[in-house]
N, C-alpha and C positions, 0 to 999 in steps of 0.2 A: 663569390658569384662569378658563374662563367665558366663554367670548372667541369669536366668533362663526365658522363658518368655511362657505363655498359650495364643494359637490364639483360637476363637470358630465361627469367620467369614470366610470373605473373603480372608481374609493371611491362612489359612491352604495351604494347598499341595492340587492342584491340582485343586481349586476353579479358575472358570471363572473368566478374568482380569475384573478389574475395571478402568474406569481412575485416572489415575496421579498414580495409587498403586507403593507404591515403591518396586526396585527390592533388595531384601533381599538375593539374591543366596548367594552373598558371605559376606553377614553380621549372617548371622543363620546359624543352622542346626537342623535339625529334632531331637529326642531325641527319645520319642514317644507317644501314646496317653494320654490322662489325663482325669480325668473328675473335675470339678468345681464345688462346691455348688451355689447358683442360680437358678436364672431365664432367658430364652431369651425373647426377645419382634420384636416382626418383626416390624423393618424401611423402608420395602419395597427392592433395593435391596440389606440391610445388614443387622444383627441384631444389636443388642444391648444385655450384658450382667448386669442386677439389681441384687441385695440382695434378695434374698428366701431362702425357705427352699429347694429349687429341684436341681435337678443336670443336669448340663451341659456338654457334650461330645465335646472335644478340641486335641487341638494338643500340646504335654510340647516344645519346642524350648530350644537352649542354643543358645547365641551369642559371634561369631566367630572375632565381630569389636571392636571397641573402636564405632563407629558410628551408632551403632544397634538401642540403644536404644532413639536416638535421630531423626532419620527415622523415627522410629515407631511413636513418639512422635508426630514429624509436622505432619505424616496422620492423623492421629485421632484428631489433634487437638485438642477445647474447648468442643469439646460432650464429650470427656474422659476423663477420670481423670486414668492415675495408679497408681494401691495400688499394694502392697506386700501380696500377700492368699497364706495362705496354704490346696495348695488342697487334696480332698478327692484322689484319687489318679493318680500317688504314695503321697504317702507322703514327698511331700516337698512344699518350699514356693518357689512361683515365681509370677515374675511381670505379672498383666491381667490389660485389659484396662473396665473397667465401667463405665456403662452414668452418665456422667451427667448433665442429663435431668431430668423433669418428667414422666415415664414410662406411666401415666391414657394416654386412648386414642390410646396404641394399643397394637396388639393384641400380646395374645403368645404364644408358638412356642413349640408345647406339646412336650412332650419329649427329651426335652434344646439337639437339634440336627441340626442345620443348615444345615449341606451337606443333610442329607436328607430329610429337609424340602423346602431347595432349590431347589430340583430336579425338583417339583412343580410348583418356584414360578420362577428361571431366569434359561432364555436359556442357555443350551453351544449350544455354535458350532465348527465344526468339519470342519477339510480343505477335 
């Protein structure tokens, strides 16, 4: 408990729901925005972080339950590996899910910002 997690894709606050996305409301709380070293690639309905010299915009979260990391690990599956990374801002170490497959053949997300990018590619439905 009290671990830091950095999300940069569909688990960020306010993002449209995806099938089987875990309900993390009682397991994490938002701390602030954050910047992560790396670059994002577009996998269609979600992004992936890969090593690189770019800057990725995300959100920093703090776990509030012992189950939080296990829930996110199960959601991310074998396609992602959880690594402790020193964030660019704020200057803290946080768990980040990094793509565990080849990045070749996937388009880069310019600006490293999934929220801005997904406005054009992910339909948002309002009741």
